[in-house]
PLY file of the C-alpha trace (Angstrom):
ply
format ascii 1.0
element vertex 247
property float x
property float y
property float z
element edge 246
property int vertex1
property int vertex2
end_header
-6.28 -4.83 19.86
-3.55 -2.28 19.18
-0.66 -3.80 17.24
2.82 -2.40 16.85
2.74 -3.43 13.18
-0.48 -3.28 11.20
-1.38 -5.36 8.13
-3.25 -3.69 5.29
-4.64 -6.20 2.78
-4.85 -5.09 -0.86
-7.81 -6.68 -2.66
-7.07 -5.39 -6.20
-6.47 -8.79 -7.73
-9.79 -10.23 -6.68
-11.13 -7.61 -9.09
-8.55 -8.69 -11.70
-10.02 -12.21 -11.68
-13.56 -10.82 -11.86
-12.75 -8.55 -14.77
-11.03 -11.34 -16.74
-14.49 -12.77 -17.49
-16.51 -9.56 -17.20
-18.60 -11.22 -14.50
-19.95 -10.02 -11.17
-17.72 -12.41 -9.21
-15.47 -12.83 -7.34
-16.49 -9.83 -5.27
-13.74 -7.50 -3.98
-16.08 -6.46 -1.17
-16.55 -10.08 -0.08
-12.77 -10.54 -0.02
-12.35 -7.34 1.98
-14.94 -8.42 4.54
-13.25 -11.83 4.82
-9.90 -10.10 5.34
-11.47 -7.89 7.98
-12.84 -10.96 9.78
-9.44 -12.67 9.50
-7.72 -9.82 11.37
-6.62 -7.36 8.70
-6.09 -3.89 10.16
-7.08 -2.10 6.96
-8.03 -2.62 3.31
-6.13 -1.11 0.39
-7.56 -0.69 -3.11
-6.01 1.03 -6.13
-8.48 2.68 -8.49
-6.39 2.94 -11.65
-7.16 5.41 -14.41
-7.82 2.53 -16.83
-9.99 0.65 -14.28
-8.10 -2.57 -15.00
-9.17 -4.08 -11.68
-10.91 -1.96 -9.02
-13.90 0.05 -10.26
-15.56 3.20 -8.95
-18.47 1.16 -7.60
-16.03 -1.05 -5.66
-14.64 1.98 -3.84
-18.12 3.14 -2.87
-19.06 -0.35 -1.63
-15.86 -0.72 0.38
-16.33 2.63 2.08
-19.96 1.88 2.89
-19.40 -1.59 4.34
-15.98 -1.78 5.99
-15.50 -1.22 9.71
-11.70 -1.04 9.36
-9.86 1.78 7.55
-9.93 2.04 3.76
-6.70 3.12 2.05
-7.41 4.54 -1.43
-4.38 4.18 -3.73
-4.50 6.59 -6.65
-2.61 8.56 -9.25
-2.21 12.30 -8.78
-4.90 13.30 -11.28
-7.81 15.68 -10.79
-10.27 12.87 -11.59
-8.87 10.74 -8.75
-8.83 13.69 -6.38
-12.55 14.25 -7.05
-13.37 10.58 -6.47
-11.32 10.48 -3.26
-13.05 13.60 -1.94
-16.44 12.02 -2.69
-15.46 8.64 -1.17
-13.80 10.14 1.93
-11.54 7.16 2.75
-9.47 7.01 5.93
-6.28 7.41 3.89
-5.10 8.10 0.36
-1.79 6.80 -0.95
-0.48 8.65 -3.99
1.38 6.45 -6.46
2.95 6.90 -9.90
0.96 5.29 -12.66
1.77 4.34 -16.24
-0.78 2.71 -18.55
1.68 0.16 -19.94
3.03 -1.09 -16.59
1.86 -4.41 -15.15
2.15 -3.07 -11.62
3.54 0.03 -9.93
7.21 0.09 -10.91
8.70 2.68 -8.57
8.05 5.55 -6.21
6.73 9.03 -6.82
9.14 11.83 -7.65
7.90 14.10 -4.88
11.06 16.21 -4.90
10.67 16.95 -8.61
6.99 17.89 -8.33
6.86 19.55 -4.94
4.82 22.67 -5.73
2.08 20.80 -7.60
1.82 18.05 -4.99
1.62 20.57 -2.14
-1.44 22.10 -3.79
-2.82 18.71 -4.85
-2.93 17.18 -1.37
-4.31 20.27 0.38
-8.02 19.47 -0.26
-7.45 15.82 0.70
-5.90 16.88 3.99
-8.71 19.35 4.61
-11.23 16.54 4.05
-9.56 14.54 6.83
-7.71 11.93 4.77
-4.29 10.79 5.93
-2.12 11.44 2.89
0.65 8.96 2.12
3.35 9.26 -0.53
4.58 6.02 -2.14
8.32 6.55 -2.51
11.59 4.71 -2.89
14.15 4.78 -0.05
15.65 8.05 -1.29
16.34 10.77 1.33
15.33 13.52 -1.13
11.89 11.98 -1.61
11.41 11.47 2.13
12.36 15.08 2.90
10.11 16.39 0.13
7.19 14.31 1.44
7.57 15.93 4.84
7.90 19.38 3.27
4.62 19.15 1.33
2.64 18.16 4.43
2.11 14.43 3.93
1.36 12.41 7.07
2.83 9.14 5.85
5.41 7.70 3.49
5.00 4.19 2.16
8.38 2.74 1.21
8.46 0.78 -2.04
9.79 -2.71 -1.23
9.47 -4.07 -4.77
13.13 -3.70 -5.68
14.21 -5.44 -2.47
11.87 -8.35 -3.25
12.98 -8.59 -6.88
16.64 -8.77 -5.84
15.83 -11.57 -3.41
14.10 -13.71 -6.04
16.84 -13.02 -8.58
19.38 -14.37 -6.08
21.26 -11.06 -5.91
21.61 -11.26 -2.16
24.35 -8.67 -1.59
22.32 -6.10 -3.52
19.18 -7.19 -1.68
20.88 -6.60 1.65
22.05 -3.16 0.50
18.49 -2.30 -0.51
17.24 -3.45 2.89
19.79 -1.14 4.55
18.49 1.72 2.40
14.94 0.95 3.54
16.06 0.93 7.17
17.80 4.31 6.81
14.79 5.76 4.97
12.44 4.60 7.73
14.63 6.21 10.40
14.86 9.48 8.46
11.10 9.61 7.85
10.38 9.06 11.52
12.81 11.80 12.50
10.88 14.18 10.22
7.56 13.34 11.86
6.25 11.02 9.13
4.57 7.71 9.85
6.26 4.89 7.92
4.48 2.19 5.95
5.99 -0.29 3.48
4.79 -2.54 0.73
4.97 -4.02 -2.76
5.98 -7.56 -3.68
6.24 -8.84 -0.11
5.87 -12.60 0.42
6.35 -15.10 3.22
10.03 -15.28 2.24
10.71 -11.55 2.17
8.42 -10.04 4.80
10.37 -10.68 8.02
13.34 -8.31 7.47
10.99 -5.47 6.54
8.61 -6.25 9.40
11.60 -6.10 11.77
12.34 -2.44 10.93
11.14 -0.79 14.15
9.95 2.46 12.57
7.59 0.71 10.15
4.01 0.88 11.44
2.11 -0.81 8.61
2.70 -3.25 5.76
0.39 -3.27 2.74
0.34 -6.63 0.98
-2.01 -7.91 -1.69
-0.92 -9.90 -4.73
0.89 -12.62 -2.78
-1.93 -13.02 -0.25
-4.50 -13.42 -3.01
-2.28 -15.87 -4.89
-1.67 -17.96 -1.78
-5.39 -17.90 -0.99
-5.99 -19.96 -4.16
-4.26 -22.86 -2.40
-4.94 -22.43 1.32
-7.80 -19.92 1.55
-7.76 -16.22 2.37
-8.09 -16.56 6.14
-5.12 -18.95 6.33
-3.08 -16.81 3.94
-3.57 -13.72 6.11
-3.02 -15.64 9.34
0.37 -16.92 8.20
1.49 -13.47 7.07
0.34 -12.05 10.40
2.30 -14.76 12.24
5.50 -14.01 10.32
5.11 -10.26 10.89
4.55 -10.70 14.62
7.46 -13.13 14.92
9.78 -10.69 13.15
8.62 -7.88 15.43
9.44 -9.88 18.55
0 1
1 2
2 3
3 4
4 5
5 6
6 7
7 8
8 9
9 10
10 11
11 12
12 13
13 14
14 15
15 16
16 17
17 18
18 19
19 20
20 21
21 22
22 23
23 24
24 25
25 26
26 27
27 28
28 29
29 30
30 31
31 32
32 33
33 34
34 35
35 36
36 37
37 38
38 39
39 40
40 41
41 42
42 43
43 44
44 45
45 46
46 47
47 48
48 49
49 50
50 51
51 52
52 53
53 54
54 55
55 56
56 57
57 58
58 59
59 60
60 61
61 62
62 63
63 64
64 65
65 66
66 67
67 68
68 69
69 70
70 71
71 72
72 73
73 74
74 75
75 76
76 77
77 78
78 79
79 80
80 81
81 82
82 83
83 84
84 85
85 86
86 87
87 88
88 89
89 90
90 91
91 92
92 93
93 94
94 95
95 96
96 97
97 98
98 99
99 100
100 101
101 102
102 103
103 104
104 105
105 106
106 107
107 108
108 109
109 110
110 111
111 112
112 113
113 114
114 115
115 116
116 117
117 118
118 119
119 120
120 121
121 122
122 123
123 124
124 125
125 126
126 127
127 128
128 129
129 130
130 131
131 132
132 133
133 134
134 135
135 136
136 137
137 138
138 139
139 140
140 141
141 142
142 143
143 144
144 145
145 146
146 147
147 148
148 149
149 150
150 151
151 152
152 153
153 154
154 155
155 156
156 157
157 158
158 159
159 160
160 161
161 162
162 163
163 164
164 165
165 166
166 167
167 168
168 169
169 170
170 171
171 172
172 173
173 174
174 175
175 176
176 177
177 178
178 179
179 180
180 181
181 182
182 183
183 184
184 185
185 186
186 187
187 188
188 189
189 190
190 191
191 192
192 193
193 194
194 195
195 196
196 197
197 198
198 199
199 200
200 201
201 202
202 203
203 204
204 205
205 206
206 207
207 208
208 209
209 210
210 211
211 212
212 213
213 214
214 215
215 216
216 217
217 218
218 219
219 220
220 221
221 222
222 223
223 224
224 225
225 226
226 227
227 228
228 229
229 230
230 231
231 232
232 233
233 234
234 235
235 236
236 237
237 238
238 239
239 240
240 241
241 242
242 243
243 244
244 245
245 246
């Protein structure tokens, strides 16, 4: 089935629970296969430099066992480039990374690092990976992403979601407008548009309704909700809300 809006499921926080006890379970691969069976269009996993959740062995297992695309989130380091080239995922999404952050706090500064990133992504592109830049809804970052040869931009929706839950609705709506304009600009420059970070049942519909967005990547909320209703039901409800918004 070809969908107008794909759902990528991030399984990082299954690994967070596993690592909390240093055990072999719960298995990120098992969660990924369950998500695949439940209708996910792709699986996202972020191999952080400090290995706080996903591990190198997880990436190898995911690549070997998934039938749907694997999206490898990673920092722009030479170590991660080597691992990505060895893993050969369908896509790589380059994200900023700070050791002290709880989660990714913002988008990459592509415009301020254009020469290095052009050279950095060249081997990934040559290996056949679709390269995505995780950026805020800033025209400069969108234009720079196109200029360096990226195929995709993933728009950071975290600020939009934070404003919603803080009750700052006028600012939330302004951020949504910025996301809409960024998606239109990216499409006009030949970039495919994805979006993600912090999306929940409450916040997903307005982002899913942006016509240029082709994929949403959602993880933490789906895994949290799965504690109460199960992973299949969690994904099914998100899928329903996305499809309803698209109609």
